[in-house]
N, C-alpha and C positions, 0 to 999 in steps of 0.2 A: 429738185436736185439737178435734173438734166440742164435746166436753164442756168443754174449757178455755174456749172462747169463750163458752159459756153461762154459766159461772161468772163470767167477766170481765164480761159484760154484765148480770149480776144475774138470770139466768133462774131460778136456784134448781133447775135440773134439770127444769123442767116442759117438757112437749111443746110443739112449735110449734102455733100456732093454725091451724085449717083455713082455707084461702084463701076458701072459700065463706062460712064464718062471718064472716070479716073483711069481706067485701063486704056481708053482711046486717046488720052492726052499725049502730045509729043514729048520726047525725052527732055528732061530738065536737069539742070546742074544739081549735083548731090547736095542736099541741104546740110547744114551743120547739125550736130547731134541734138542740141536743145531745140532748134527750130523744127526739126523732124519730129521730136517728141511732142511738142506743143500742137503741131499740126495733126498728128495722130490722135491726140486727145480731143482736139477740136472737131475733127471730121468724122471719127469713127465712134459712134454712140456705143456699140457693144464692147469695144475695148475700154472705153472710158469707164463703164460700170465695172468691168472686170478688174481694171487697175485700181479703182476706188476700193473695192472689196479687199484687194490684196494688201493695200497700204494699212488699212485698219486691222485686218486679221493678223498680219505678220508682226505688227507692233504688239498686239495682244499676245502672240506666241511668246515673245520675249518677256513680257510680264510674267507669264507662267513659268518660263525657264528660270528666271532669276529668283522668283518666289519659291519654287520647289527646291532649288539648290540652297537657297538661304535657310529654308525650313529644315533641310536635311542636316544642316550644321548644328541644329539645336538638339539633335538626337545623340544617343550614345554611339560611339564608333561612327562618326560622320562619314569617314572615308569609305567604309563598307556600305553605308546607306546610299551614297552617291554612286558607287559602283553598281549596286543592284538597280537603281533607277535607270542608269544607262543600259544595263542588261535587259531590263523589262522592256524598254523602248526598242532595243535592237531586235529582240525576238519577235515582238508584235509587228514591227515593220516588215520583217522577213515573211511572216505569215500573211500579212495583209496584202502584199504585192500581187500575188496570183489572183486573189479574190477580186481586188479592186480592178485589176486589168481586165478580167473577163466581164465584170458587170459594166465597165465603162464602154466595152465594145459590143455589149448586148443591149443595154438600156439607153434611155435618153440621158446623155452625159450631164446636161444641165440639172436634171432632177437628182442624179446621183450626187452632184456637188452640193445641191441644196440640202439633201438628207445628211450629208457629212457635216455641214455647218450646224444643222439643228442638233445633231447628236453630240458634236463637240461642245456646243454651248452648255448642254446639260452636264457633260462630264467636267467641264472647267469649273462650274459652280460646285461640283462635288468635292473639289480640293479644299473647300472651306472646312469640311468635316475633319481634315487632317491637322488643322492648326493646333488643336488642344489634345491630340492623341499622342500617347507615348509609343504606341505600336505603329511602326512604319509600314506595315503590310498593305494598308489601304492606299498609301502613296504609291507603292509599286503597282497596284491593280489599276489605279486611275491613270498613272503615267502610261501603262501599257494600252489602256483603252483609248486614250487621247491620241497616242501615236498610231494605233491600229486604224483609226478613222481618218487620219491625215492624208494618205495617198489617194483616197477616193476623191478628195478635192484637188490636191496639187497635180496629180497625174491627169485629172479631168481637165484642169485649166490648160495644161500643155497640149492635151488632145484636141481641144476646141479652138486653139489659137489659129491654126490654118483656116478654120471655118469663119472666123470673125475678122480676119485681116486679109487684105488682098495680097497677091504674090509680091507686089511692090512694097507693101507695108510690113511683110512678114519679118524681115531681118530687124527693122526698127522696133517692131512690137516685141520680138524676143529680147533684143538688147535692153529695152526699157523694162521689161518684166524682171530680168535678172539684176539690172542696176537698182531697181526698186527694192528687191530682196536684200541686197547688200547695204543700201542706205537705211532700210528698216532695222537691220542688225545693229548698226551704230546708234541710231535714234532710239530704237526700242530698248536697248540695253541701258542707255542713259536715263530714259524716262522710267523704266522699270526699277532701277536702283533707287530713284527718288520715291517712286510709288510704294515700294516695299517698306520704306521708312515710315510711311503713313499707315501701314498695317497690311497683313497678308490678305485680309478680306477684300480690300480695295483692289489689289492686283488680280485676284482670281475673278472678282466680279467684272473688272474691265475686260479680261480675257474672254469671259462668257459673252459680254455685250458686243465685243468685236466680231464674234461669229454670227451673232444676230444681224449686225449691220452687213456683213459679208453676204449672208443669206438673202437679204433684201436686194442687194446689188445684183447678185446672180439671177434672181427672179425677174429682173428687168431685161435680161437678154432676149432678143428676138432675131429669128433667122428663118427664111423660107426653107421649108423641109425640115425644120427642127434641128435638134443636136444629136441625132442618132448616127452611129457609124454606118458607113456604106454597107448595105446588105443586112443590117441588123433587124429589119422588119420582117425578113423571111423566117419561116418556121425553123427554130433551132432544134436540129436533130442530135447534135453532139452534146455531151455532158460538159459541165464547166471545166472539169479536169482535162478532157480531151481538147477543148478550145485553148486552154493554157498551153498544153504541149504543142499545139499548132502554132501558137505565138512564139514559143521557144525555137521551133524549127524554122520559122521565118527569120528570127534573129540570127540563127546559125547560117542560114542560106543567104543572108545579106551581109557581106563582109564589112561594110561601113558600120552597120549597127553593132556587129560583134566587136569591131575595133574600138568603137566609142565605149562600149561596156567594159572592155578590158582595161583601157586607160583610166576610166572612172574608178574601177576597183583598185588600180595601181596607185592612183592619187590618194584614195581613201585609206589605203593600207598604212601610209605614213602621215596622211592629213589629220587623222583623228588624234594621233599622239601630238601632232604639232599644235593642236588647239589647247591641250592642257599645259603645254610648255610655256605658253604666254604668261600664265600666272607665276610659274616657277622662275622664269627669267626676270619678271618684274620684282618679285619678292626676294628670291635667294641669290640670283646671279648679280643683278645690278643694285640690289638693296634700295630700291626706290619705293617700296611699299605699294599701296593701292594706286597711287598716281602713276607709278611705273607700269602697272598692269594696264591702266587705262590708256597710257600713251602708246604702248605697243599695239593694243587692240585698235586704237584710233588710227595709227599709221597703216595697220593692215587694211582697215576699211578704206582709207584714202587710196591705197594701192589697188584695191578692187574697183573702185570708181574710175580711176585713171585707166586701168586695163580695159574696162567696159568701153570707154571712149575710143581707145585704140582699136578694139575689136570691131566697133561699129564702123570705123573708118576703113579697116581691112576688109570687112565683110562685103562692102559695097564695091570692092575693087578686085579681090582675089578670084581667080578661076578655081575650079575644083582641084587641079594639080597644085596650084599655089597654096590652097588650104591644106593639102596633105603634106606639103613640105614645111608649113608653119607649125603644125601641131607638135611634132617631136622637138623642134627648136625651143618653143616656149616651155615644154616640160623640162628640158634640160636647164633652162634659165631658172624655172621655179625651184627645182631641187638644188641646184648649185648655189643660188642665192640664199636658200634656207640654211644650207650648211654654213655659209659665211655669216649669216645672222647669228647662228649658234656659237660662233667663235669670236665675235667682235668684243673688244675690251670695253667699249662704252655703249650706253643705251642709245646715244645719238646715231652712231654708225649701225647698230643693230636695227633701228627703225628704218633707216635707209634701205637695208637689204630685205627686211620683211615687207616693205612696201613694193619693192621690185618683184619679190616672189609672188605676192598676192596679185599683182598686176598680170603676171604670166598665167596664173590660174584663171583669172577672169577672161583673158583673151581666149584660152582654150575652151572654157565653158560656153561662152557666147557663140564662137564659131561652130563648136560641135552641135549645139542645140539648133542653130539655124540650119545646119545640114540635115539633121533628123527631121525637123519640121517640113523641110522641102521634099524629102525623099521617102519617108515612111508612109506606107499605105494607110489610108484612113481606117480601114477595118481592123488594123493591128495597132493603131496608135495607143490605145488604152493599155494593152498588154505590154507594149514596148516601154512606154514611159514609166508605168508602175513597176515593172521588173527592174529597170535601171535605178529607179529611186530607192526601192527596197534594198537591193544589193549594195548600192553605194552607202546608204545610211547605216545598214547593218555592219558593213566593213568598217565604217568610220567609228561606230560605237565600240567594236571589238578592238580597234586600234587604240581608242582612248583608254580602254581598260588595260590593255597590254602596256601602254605607256605609263599608266598609273602604277602598275606593278614593278615596272622597270625602275621607277624612281627610288624604290627601296634598296637598289643595289648600285645603280649607275648615276652619274652626274647629269644634270640637265644638258650640258654641252655635249656630252657623249650621245645622249638619247637624240638630241637635235640633229647631230650629224647623220645618225642612222636614219632618222625620219626623212630628212631631205634626200638622202641617197636612194632609199626605197621608193619614194614618191616619183623619182625621175627615171627609174629603170624601164618603165613601160615605153619610154621614147624609143629604146632600141628595138623592142618587139614591133612597134608601129613602123619603124624604118625597114625592118626585115620584111614585114608583110607588104609594104609598098614596093620594095625592091623586087619581090617575087611576083609582082603584078596582081596581087590579090585585092587591093583597095580600089576597085573600079567604081565609077559613079553609077548609082542606081538611077532608074527613071524618075524624073521630077513629077510629083503629084500636084495636081491643080484642082481648083473647084470645078465640079461638073456643071454644065449648062443647066439653067433652071434652079440652081442652088446659090444664087448671088446673096451678098450681104444685105441685111435690112438697112436701108439708108434714109427712110422717111417714116414718119409716125403713121401715115395713112397709106394703104389700108392696113388693118391689123393682120399680123402674121402668126403662123403657128409657133408655139414656144417649145 
């Protein structure tokens, strides 16, 4: 598999460059996004395996999402079933965040991620039992279990990224990871729609298989010193709850982390509602049926990919002060263009503005994560990323449910206006915090001497 990737990326079978040699190379012209991505895949074995597992597993996630939502429509009161599926996911994600964060900072992160994949594979197969049941409660339980296991992997992947990418590669690796997620959203939804037509069993089986493949990819990661957080090998005298509170204190004491958490929640408070409005605009506002829904989602995906390209270009050039000035601007663009999207008379103009709105979201997301990866201390990464993920997704699910209830009384255009306005309000709080001088730059975290990346197959290293 490793050789196949080298051939695909054009490595010609050459050995990976030594990480120390990479750091000692003279400054070079900033490569284009695609050439930087292919170079990263070609030269960084650990990231290549991480990315491979991400592609397969995230496409599999969308098979599960489409199949579950489609299966919910076969039940009595489908709207209520979908609402409870979202609620079960939101509650389990909120509960899982603290546990996942503590374990990722206590144990070998690679092993936690592998356990998450193994458990999710079993749960994904369990959905097959829901196909011929009239009782939807099993669907709620399995949805909650699957979402509960998720942050142990996704937050673990974010936590190890600074350990498998050099400081020079980190922004490229972060951009590629997020771009891949957005590309998989579009590709996975299209493949899943076709797969569900062939039967729910096929969709759930592929979802389970995707986790098995991801587990294999993560098992191939190697690094000197392993994948434990700094200081995790010491005897732990604090309880898990005390460790989590310590992580929250760290987030409060680090203004940048707190500010990113704040704007993530602000976006999710309107962003969840925005997701369900795509279907309503395609069907009810523009009367374009299923094709209209697909066109809107497709344009949103294109906007995310364009925004990721802009963020990659900006991230290579912006100073920390430039980054702080950029974030509130893109949030205002995001919210303002979403309001315009909701008021457009034609679907063509609506797609233009939803693409711009999603491009702004992508710019903010990539730049924020790059800053967190550079500045969050290794011993807190698991707790920081797991907390951010659980809070954001929980707020997003709540927003979805509130948006669904609002459709009973208000028009999609009215709801869209409020969703866009709410999503962009955090820009003003960010501006205020920056104006008061609270958003100072934390110390940059680097790989400690003796913990360099694995760049050769020999000798074998600790896993």
